[in-house]
Residue, then its C-alpha position, 0 to 999 in steps of 0.5 A: m586425451t585418455a586411453a581408449i580401446r578401439q581395435i582388438l587383435v586376438h591370437l587364434d591357433p589349433t590348441r584347446a585354449a583358443a576357444r577360451r581365449l577368443a571368448a575373453a577377447c569377445q568379452a573385452a570387445q563387447g565391453f569396450q564396443a571395439p571391433l575384434t580381429a582373430l588372427y590365425a597363426a600357427t607354425p606350418g608343419f614343414a617349419a617344425l622339421p629339422y630338414a626340408p620336406a622334400i627329403g621325405g618325398p611327396g608323401l611327407a609333404g602331403s601329410l604336412l599340408d593335411l596337418d596344416d589344413r586340419r589345424r586351420a579348419q579346427a581354429r576356423k570352427v572355433f571362430e565361427e561358433a564364437r562369431r555366431a554367439s556374439d553380436m560384435d563385429v568379429a573378423w577373420a585373418q590368417t598368416s602363414r609367415v614364419p616365424i609366426a611371432e614376428a608376423f603376429a607382432q607386426q599386426a599387433l602394431f595396429a591394435d589398441l589391445v592384443v589378446l594372447g594365451q598362456h603356453d600349455p605344454a600338455d596340449e596335444e597341439v603344443g607344436a603349433v605355437p612356440a613356447d615363447f610366443a606370448e613374450s615374443v609378441l609382447l616384447a617385439s610389438g610393445r603393445p598392451a596384451l591381455v594374456v589369458p590362462h590356458i584354463g580360461a578367464p572368469a566370466t567377468i574380467g576387470s571387476t576387481v583389479a590388482i596392479a603390480w606397481k614398481e616405479t618403472p616405465e613398464a609399470a607406468r605404461a601398463v597402468s595407462a593401458a589399463l585405464p579403460w578397465l580401472r574406470k569400470a572396476r568395483r575395486v582397485h588394489i595397488l600391490s607394491w613392495g618397499e618404499e617409493p623412491d624419493a622423487g627429488v622434487g619439492g612442492q607437489p610432485l606427481g605420483l601414481a596416487s595423483y595420476l589415478a585420482s586425476h582419472g577418477v579411479p579410487f584405489t586401495w594401496d597394499r604395501a608390503g616389506a622389501e621386495r623378495q626374489q619370489v615376487g611373482e608367486l607373491l603377486l599371484s597369491r595376493a591377487f587370489d586373496l583379493g579375489a582379483d579377476l585382472l592383474v596389471m603389470g609391466c613386462y620385463g625382458h630383452s632380446r639377446a641373440r634372438e632369445w628372450i631373456l625375461g625378468g623373474a616376476t614376468r617369467t613366473i607370471l607367464q608360467s603360473m598365471t591363474l587369472p588374466v594379466l594385462m602386460v605392457h613392455 
């Protein structure tokens, strides 16, 4: 059995980047002929306050409700415009549950692919979505996620694919999740640092090269020297040099007392990404 994408879930919110993220999700849905659901999830106005709305009286409560309605209407407009422009089956869903990342991650369990957005601290609606929303969903759901830069995605995603490879379960899961793109790609580049660890297996052991070959994916392997601290920056630089329009990598991190602790490369990519990144925890 090979990986297939039969259901896609995209996050909608009132930020400027939502339209670009939805466009990328529609592109993926069309390419894989998969149904797409847009789930609107934004932090309610009252939840962003350090005190209960009742303290501010009915005027404040009404203002917060108006803010929530305006944000939702803004996202719904973006959704309707994308739905009319697409010939795909696009469905609307919404949640008011908080924390919104937990509500979204629960829905993500039933999707083959989740489309999320990079945090943009300069957006005027930045308060509607937690800064760690993407990583929270990635780590809590364990589902493959296409993270789209807030500047938007290229017209084509997956024509030239760069794989950030390290012999770990996270990287292996990311490669498996990327197979629908890898089979269609014109070029696939594997980026790795240092030598592969000794498998300690005689005869003909399994490896990434044989795995990709068994799925009919030709590739070029670009090996560099020893792994460095700034590997995240190096990945983005190398992907740019190769003209990659998709980066595939594992998402490294864990939770400690409700705080997500990310690996250095994962944190760098999420903060500085300039191309779509397919990530799996």
